[in-house]
N, C-alpha and C positions, 0 to 999 in steps of 0.2 A: 340862547345857546342850545337848549334842549331840542328846538325844532331842527337844527342842523344835524344833531346826533341822530334823531328819529329818521330824518331823510337819508342819512348814510346807511342806517340799518335797513331801511326800505329798499334802497337800491342794491345792497348786498343780497338781500333775500330775494329780490326780483331777479337779479343776475343769476343766483344759484338755481332758481326755478327754471329759467330758460335753459341753463346748461343741462340740468338733469332731464329736461323734456327732450332736448335734442339727443342726449345720450340714450334715453330710453327708446326714442324713435329709431335710432340706429340699431339698437339691440334687437328690436322687433324685426326689422328688415333682414338683419343678418342671422337672426335666430340663435344668438350667442347668449351665454351667461358666464359670469366669472365668480370664482370663490377664492377668497384670500383668508389664509390662516395665520394666526400668531399664537404660538404655544407659550403660555405664561408659566405654568408648572405642570408637574406630573404627580398625581395623587393615586397610589395603589393601582397603577397601570391605567388610570383614567386621566387623560390629558385635559387640563384646564385651558381651553383654547378660546381666544377671541376670534370669532369668525365673521366674515363679511361676505354676503351674498349679493352680487351686483347682477340684476337681471332686469328685463323690461318692466316687470311689475313693480319692483322696489324703486326704480328710477321714476317712473310716472307718478307713483304715490308721493315720493319726496318732492317732486316738482309741484305737485298740488298743495302739499302742506306748506312749502315755502311761499308759494303764490298767495295763499289765503293768509298766512302769518305776516307777510309784507303789507297787505292791504289792512290787516288789523292794526299793525304798528302805525301806519299812517293814519288810520281812523282814530286810534287811541290819543294821538297827540291833541286832537281837537275835543274828543269826548271827555278825556281825563285832564284837559288843559288846566283846570283850576286846582288840581291835586298837587299838594306839596311834595309828595313822594312819587312823582311821575316816572323818573328814571328807574326807581326800584321796581315799579310796575313793569316797565319795558324789559328790564333784565329777567324778571320772573317769566314773562312770556317767552323770551329768547331761551331760557333754561327749559321751558316746557317743550319748545320746539326741538331743542337738542335731545331731549330724552325720547321724543318720538322718532327722531332720525336713528338713534341707537336701536330702537325696536324694529324699525323698518328693515334695516340692513342685516339683522342678526337672525339666522336660522338655528343658532345654538342657544340652549336653554339658559345657560349661565349669562351670556350677553343679552339675551332677551330680558332676564330679570333685572339687569342694570337699567334698561329703559323702562321697564314695567314699573319698578319701584320709584324711579325718577318722576314718572307721570303722576303716581299716587301722592308723593310728597309735595311736589310743586302745585298740584291741583288744590291740596289743603291750604297752601300759603295763599293761592289766589282767591279761593272761596272765602277765607277769613280776611280778605284785604280790607273790607269795611269792617272796622273793629267794633262790633256789637254783639249782643247776645244771639240774635237770629243767625248772623253769619257764622258764629262760633258753633251753635248747634248743627247748622247745615254742614259745616266743614268737618265736624266729628262724625256725623252720619256718612259723609262721603268717604272719608279716609278709612273708617272702620269697615265699611262694606267692601271697599277696594282691598282691604287687608286680607279678606278671606281668599280672594283670588291670588294674592301674593303667596299665602300659605300653600295653596294648591300648586303653584309653580315650584315652591321649595320642595314639596313632597315628590313632584315629578323628577326634580334634580336628584333626589335621594334614591328613587327607584331606578333612575337611568344609570346610576353608579354601578349597578349589576351587569351592564352590558358594555362597559369599557369606554363609552363616549356619550356626550350629550348632544351630538349632532344627529338629531333624530330623523332628519330628512334622508340620511343614508340608510335608514332602517324600515323604509316604507313597505318594502316587500315582506319584511319579517313580521310586520304588524298583522298581516293576513293570516299568519301561521301560529303566532305566539299569543295565546289568549291572555297570559299574564301581562304581557307588554301592552295590552289594551287598557289596562288600568291607568297608564299614563294618558291615554286618550280621554278617558272619563274625567281625570283631573284637569286636563287642559280644557274641556268643555265647561266645567264648573268655573274655572278661572276666567274664561272668556265671557261667561254669563254675568259674572260680577262686574267686570270692566264695562260690558256693553249693556248692563242694567236690565237683563232679562228676568222674568219672574222666576223666583220670588225676591230678587234683589233690585227691584225697579224703583223703590222709594227714594233712593238718593239722588236720581236724575233731576227731578223737579226742584228738589231742595238745593241743588247746586246752583240755582238761579240767583242765590244771594251774591254770587260773584259779580263783578262789573260786566256790563254788556259786551265789551270787546272780548273778554275771556269767554263768554257764552258763545260768541260767534266762532271762536277758534276751537273750543272744546266740542261743540255739537256738530262740527262739520268734518274735521279731519284729524283730530288728535285723540283725546282721552277716550271717548265712547267708541271710536272706531278701532281702538287697539285690539279689543276682543274679537271683533269681526276679522281684522287682518291676521290675527293669530290663527283663527279657524280656517282662513283661506290657505295659509301656509301648511297646516296640518290636515287639510280636508281629506286627502287620501287615506290618512289614518282612520278618520271618522267614518267615511263611506264604506270602507272594507269590513266594518263591523256593524252591529245593529245599533250603535251609539247615535247614529244620525237621526234615528226615530225620536230619541229623547230631545235632541236639539230642535227637530222640526216641530214637536208638540209644544215645547216651551216658547219657541219663537211665535207660533200662531196665537197662542194664549196672550203673549205680550203685545202683539200688534192689535188684537181685538180689544184688550183691556185699555191700552192707551188711546185708542181711537174713540172708545166710548167715554173715557174720563174727560177727554179734551172737549167734548160737547157739553160738559157741566162746569167748565173752568172759566173764570173771568179775568185771570191774570195774563196779561199779553205775552210775557216772556214764558210762562208756564205752558200756555197753549202751543207755542213754537217748540218748547222742550219736549212736550208730549207727542208732537208730530215727529220729532227726531227719534223718539222711543219707538213709535210705530214703524218708521222706516228702518230702524235697526232690526226689528222683528222681521220685516220683509227680507232684509239681507241674510239674517240667520236661517230663516225658513228656506231661502234659496240654497244656502249651504247644506241644509238638511236634505235637500233633493239632490245634492252632488253637483250642483252647477256653480263651481267656484268662480269661473271667469265672469259669469253673468252677475254674481254677487259683487265681484271687484268692479265691474262696469257700473253697477248701481251705486256703489260706495263713491266712485269718483263723481258721478253726475249729482248725487245728493249733496255732496260737500260743496259744489259750486253755488246752488241756490239756497242752501241752508245758512251758509255764512251771510249771504246777502240779505235774507230775511231777518237775521238777528241784527244786522247793521241798520236796517230800516226801522226795526222795533226800537233799537237804541236812540235813534234820532228823533222818533216820536216821543219817547219817554223824556229824553233831554229837553225837548221843546215844551213839553207839558210840566216841567218842573218836578219830574220824579213820579208822576202818576202812571200806574200800570193797569188799572181797572178798565177794561174795554167798555163797561157800561157808562163811564164817564166821558168817553171819547165820542166823537160823532162829527160829520161834516168835514173830516180832515181833507177831503178831496178838494175843497175850496180854498183851504189855508196852505196845505202842503201837497200840491199836485204832483210834484216830481217824486217825492217819497211814496205817495199813494200808488203812482204808476209803477214803481219799482217793486213795491209790496205785492201789487197784483200780479206782476210777472212771476215773482217767486211762488205765490200761491198757485198759479196756473202750472208752473213747472212741478210743484208738489203733487198736484192732482193728476199729472200725466197728460196735460193738454197737448194735442198734436203739435209736434215739431219743436216743442220746448226740450230742455235737456233731460228732465225727468221722463218724458214720454218714450224716449228710445230704450231705456232700461226697464221701466216699470211695465209698459206694454209687453215687452218681450218676456218679462217674468211671468205675467199673468198668462200669456199664450203658452208658455212652457208648462205652467201648472195645468192648463186644460189639456195638454197632450200627455201629461204624466198619469201614472196609475195611482191616483191619490184616494185616500179615505174620504167619504162624503163630508165628515165633520171638518177635516183639515181644508177641504176645498171650499166649504162655506165660510170658514173663518178667514181665508184669504180674501174672498171677494166681498164679504160684509165689511171687513176691515178697510178695504179700498173704498167702499161707499162712504164709511164713516170719516175717512180722510177728506173727502170732497165736502162732507157735511160741515165739519168744523172749520174748514177754509171759508166756505160761504158765510157761515155765522161770524167769523172773524172780520170779514169784509163788510158785512151789514152793520155791525156794532161800531166799527171804526170809521167807516166812510159814509154810509147811507143814513144811519141813525142820526137823530138830533142831538146836539151838545147838551150834556146833562150837568155841566159844572155850575157851581154857584157864582164864581168869578170868572172874568174874562182874562185869558192869556193871549199874548201876542204870538201866535204860532208862526213858525218860520222854518224854512228848509234851505236858507241861504248860508249854508256852511260848506265852503268850497272843498276842504279836505274830506269831510264825511261824504259829500256827494261824489267826489272823485273815486273813493273806494267803492261806494255803492254801485256807481255806473259802470266801473270796471268789472265788477262781479256780475251785473245784469247782462253785459255783453257775453260773458262766459256761460251764463245761465241759459241764454237763448241759443248760442252757437256751439257750446261746449259738448252737448250730447251727440250731435252729429259728428263733430270732429273726432271724439274719442271712439265713437262706434266705427267710423271708417278706419281708424288707426288700430284698434285692438281686436275687433271682431272679424278676424280674417276667415275663419272657417265657419261660415253661417249654416245653421241647420235649416232644413226645409220644414216649414210649419204648415201643417195641414189641419184645418178645423172644419167641422161640419157646419151647416148653415145657421143653426141656432147659436152656436158658440161664436160665430163671426160678429154678431151684434151684441153678444152678452156684455162685453166690457163697456160699450157705449151705454147700455141699458143700466148697468151698475152705477156709472157715473151720473146719469140723470136721476136715479133714485137718491144718490147722495145730495144732489143740488136741492131736490124736493125736501129731504129730511132737514137740510140746513136752514131753508126758508121757513119751514114749519116750526123748527125750534126757536128761530128769531121771533116769529109772531106770537108764540105761546108763552113768552116770558111773563106778560101781564097775568095770564091765567096761573102761571106757576107761583107767582107772588101771592095771589088771592087764595090759592089752595094750600099754601105753605109746602109745596110738593118738595122743595129742596131739602126740607128737614127729613123727609122719607128717603131721599136720594143721597144721603150722606155716604152710603156704601159706594156709590159711583164717584163722588167728588173726592173721597179719600183713597182712591186707587184700589178698590176692592179691600179696603182696611189694611193694605200693605204698610201705609205710614204708621198705623197703630202697631202692627205686628213687628215692624222693624225698630220701633223706639220704645214706647211705653210697655208693651207686652214682653218684649224680650229682656229689657232691662229689669222690669218688675219681677219677672220669673227668676232671672239671675240673682237679683238681690234678695228675694225671699229665700232661695236655696242657700245663699251665702249666710243669711242670718241663721238659718237651720244649722249649717255646719258650725257656725260661730258658737251657738249654744252647746252643740254636741262636743266640740273640740276645745276651743279656748275657755269656755265656761264649764267644761265637763271633764272628760277623761284626760285630756292633755293637761289640764290644770292640776289634776291629781298626780300625774307622773312627771309633769313639768314644773314650772315656777313654784307654786305653793308646795307641792309634794316633795320636791327636791330640798326646799328650805326646811321642811319638817324633818326630813331624814338627816340633814346636816345638824340640826339642832339636837336630835336624839344622840347622834354620835358624839357631839360635844358634851352632852350630859354624862355619857358613859366614860368618856375620857376624863371628865372632871371628878367622877366618882373613884377612878383609879389613881387620882393624883392627890387625894387628901391625906395619904400616909396612914391609912387605918391598917391595924394588924390583921383585922378580918379579911381584907382585900388580898393581902400577901398570902394568907393561909389558903383562901379559896383558889388563888392563882396556882399555888404550889400543888394543891390536890388535883386540880384539873389537869396540869401538865403531867403529873405522876401517872394518873389513869390513862392519858393518852399515850404516853410512852410505853406503859405496860401492855396496853392493847396492841400497839405496833409490834412489839417483841413477840 
């Protein structure tokens, strides 16, 4: 019975994707956009309005989200087929998609918060789906990191109350003149950095790999981590009109460099792909920092196509290897799982920007625009070195999983004969190959003329070749690493520049030590004197005084009479 329900949801999602794609294409050709308002209440002359913005950008993104979620639902029936609570998992995925839809169509901060909080809550439920301590720790790290961004959105809502509306898209021209209003821009930057896992909030993204692989395919392609990028695309005019774009650019460049470097020292298959997502999010944020919002949106769409397929391939490999995720134990998969390996290679080539794959159209254009921009040398180097590191860890992943010898102690019967999983993967492979060109022809109408000097024309190819050499070198030097115990000294790299420690042990330990200090100062100190024990002592003293006046001694009556007599005499 569950298979029929999953198929029904799959066809609903696929039909919705086709409908929104046709609607978005029509809006592009007509150059129209629609805005619909529903005023819920009026608070101090500020209207609480549910606002829907229907334009080509929201329609194409919703089409992509529904396409990927439909493939994920079909993929999940086979991947999670042995799970007792399969339908609960499907409903959580559908709630996740619905929250993302609220976020996509909402230019209003109030309605954005509805989808923003929904993503955070449902992502926690999905990360802790496998009920063990590792999943719970990862889920807590995920939800608390995202909670910082929720607080920033709430502060933006409070600040927006001063201007009579939360429809900030209507105030873009005012942002250029009002410096106080730019505080909202800073808050929105920090909120998008938490949701898209930019430095220093990057540690939750690899930790969220505790979720089932279908969730990872959905989260890392088009939903949770892209929410921050989409928010910055909508409010990019706000950011570019001030100097806040420099903050976003610097953080994005550091993120893509850090994630590319760490991925070269990681051995968990899903974490390597997650770190590649982090690197591409840095590319999108850096592009937004340069003010190229349409180019960032283009890369967002193309990246979602091949990244979902990469996670599906990784899930099928892990499923076949009975849960093993260490790439050092894999090897020669090309002989046992040729179809999956072919699809995985297609995804890796698209990730590296191989010509005429979907990633090539957006990534190559971004790098060429960087070469044409007036960038600082450090930012310029971070962009291109990070691109080289992307190729490096992709080559390393292919070597360990397909070329290297099998290192398992026992023999498993590898197989990729799963029709439902292969249907989802092959569908996404087709879009990974053809999607970049299709989207480029569709949305990149006003193409800029790109002129590069002779040295720069071959620079991108040179950077990619250096990445291939670095990847092969790192594969061959693993034996030397083991002999020198160099991984012990490279723990700084493997722990994401110690961001994992700073986000968990250090922050919790610092907070708890301060709590203990205040506990000694307050609960066991001054508050104890004026609170609990001190109040009890005062009550006891008053009771003793009352008891002394109630034992009917003549002395007490005489003292009381004299005191009252003196008091009345002084008052007269």
